[in-house]
Steps between C-alpha positions, in 0.01 A plus 500: 500500500545126528494311830858426607384179665351376171822596323700312760286187476493471119780707348507304173137589427571871531825482306306344213224759540757776461641341184147454359432873547829592338672617818835404646515246783761710681259680740358163610845357568606821676183499713556140609860580597397812691221309674744229616749760624226701672368195684853407608555857622175495697594166658844632599344817640262298714789292634699813591198641684439178689870486602495865613182445703643190663816685603297793636306261721827353637654829613279557808541150650876508436532830689300365792728199518805727510625382164573852387755413229256264329221757525722769343596260223133426432426875501781566253381219273144639515631841396691345210192305390295821492730628227483168317119509522486852355716391208291185451176704505640737237607205285158331531319825416726557201432151368126545557501829306700349216269197489191720482656704220589184309153350544356811335705416190339157457192495272189302576484141378250419226203273572529145370222564245700777327663394171878505507643723229742776418290768332153607383530245220460228764180641653177298486177637348218283640204722407391757241179705505345638182658539160694792355271715289534475123487858368364576153694828501850615588504486883695776671723471809369678806745791480350603167145467639604704805635778281191501279261537793718711730485250787855525636762774475845345509689812391369725776558221751864485387522880529354513851673192642675277246441216259263237635289744704201578274197722545162333442256745345123514452355159425845351559488617862138391529590154370775469760262593782234265366739205495622567854144521635394190304793297631445611860126434486558151364758430772281619786156380387589175322839406644427595861810718538525789745608821330804687630648832390868468597796740498687519170843529665645245744802468724791262449360238740183475294690467172716230657196323643343426162832425330560816297822536700752366446405412140327783314689808618562613142128487421381718789482876537665599828433812708853500639461797734223326695604137451177417315414318179219571252304176479537280189170333592238519775618154607773668704297721738195272512692183590697695762170614657529209747879500542616389848150385594356173631155440354237269646454193282132589464600823321638300206467529210545877466428655159589858410470698177659837430531749218825696479721669248817294461853618425770300324823621347500215245876532459624357172161504325504621141361450149150405391418341837489844662305682231171662597353342814700180480744594776469808721685637801172597668183299451177410680423155636252321724672237712356203687677366811415191703639390837404138563555187705799303361277202417279719279751700296484304173123493515517877553733534201238351270231725648719804451567401139127457437434847645744655251379291205138592571582862421652414163199289415258778594702739282475247215875502445670193349765382743716205590612360833873438531672292770848643542787251500768509768740713295236762414366543854581779739725493806220466755237277336438126533248493214381770262229528238534777243188610315567638152246678280510502123597834349307523173689801363847376595414134439670371813426396855530756779539406868232672709512301824733285710335285766743348747535289812792584728421239768678616819784686322364852544319435827818372667677825411207701635431267795130467420377203701175343613410349835356147453169426665654216701716750688831382354774747415444753217581390146591690183212576259516475120459806276379535141427785264391573147433791267129547434593675288787725377344769282742611225498181294132439576427841349727417206318170439156656541578769244660266251257208525188721493599740223252537216547554129403867535773553761267507802540269798218301658485470879429151644151471642618427857695826505233734359328574835839624623606704195161655429562454128501198270740625236806718457487704180 
């Protein structure tokens, strides 16, 4: 959530920011109007209270002086003002509630370094690692390799649950577990992250805190009877870990990593983009979360990106770094890097990680603050997160890029201590 004071001080900047992200300016204009009306209502309420208090103080002296009629008039006016005050309090509360609801509709403003654009075609690609492999045989897409080696059972997953909920079998399951352990070990031993195992369902306040609500309701699985949501990413529970807390400045930065299954409805997804492992309703992911001092958040963003890229390099996967333009960014982010691996069998790039800075947008919703060393009042922290990494498309890229002419699949050297085998097939 944006700071209403910042919105008030520079409304034109935020109106432009909304247009750059492809959103309507209406919530900004509505918020400014509600803010002005709310402040006027609070001022009027204070004046009514001061008048009522002044009259109350006059009644006693007037009675002592025998000026009974004036005292009764003051008492009557005090009684009338009590009703006016109740109405004014209700009006102020109503405006405050409406303002808060409207502020939740306003997306975060992009950082000045983000390219302005309308779609993915306007994204920047500042860095590419490795080169796509040139096959001297007919390379297969991962779903054919999966079927050949019996790594994933999509049909039984659809029978037991539904499409997009696969079973991983044999070396497919072992590969999943190996990747999770590899990613967590790299995060904790090299990146200095503290591992957390969080809940995989959250309440509405948590989903609102990280910006899933109101924005991504159609993408989330809801446990309506209990008012809970299955998490779309570990970002949600892990970032909420410190909700409504004031942290000592010395505790910053805080770095957490977590493995969880993730659940996304992916409404409207269809065609080749959802075939095989390309887009699932349930998938595994290791997430990195940082909570940092506001002056350090863009430095932390680059560190977070490096932590995710290090994994791709160790897995020897060709990838490219993409800086999302304003029109291709999410609701909550100020700057986002997408990391895309090359899919040798499909001959296209697959997104495997998004690394984002939210500045104070999430933390203000969750009221995560830090207490400065100088003893001044608490301030809002900045939050960041990134996938390190999401497994389905990593598995797809590993299978496709490492397939051999005889149909077997080589395992990258860095992963072999975790799999216990160096080849599938």
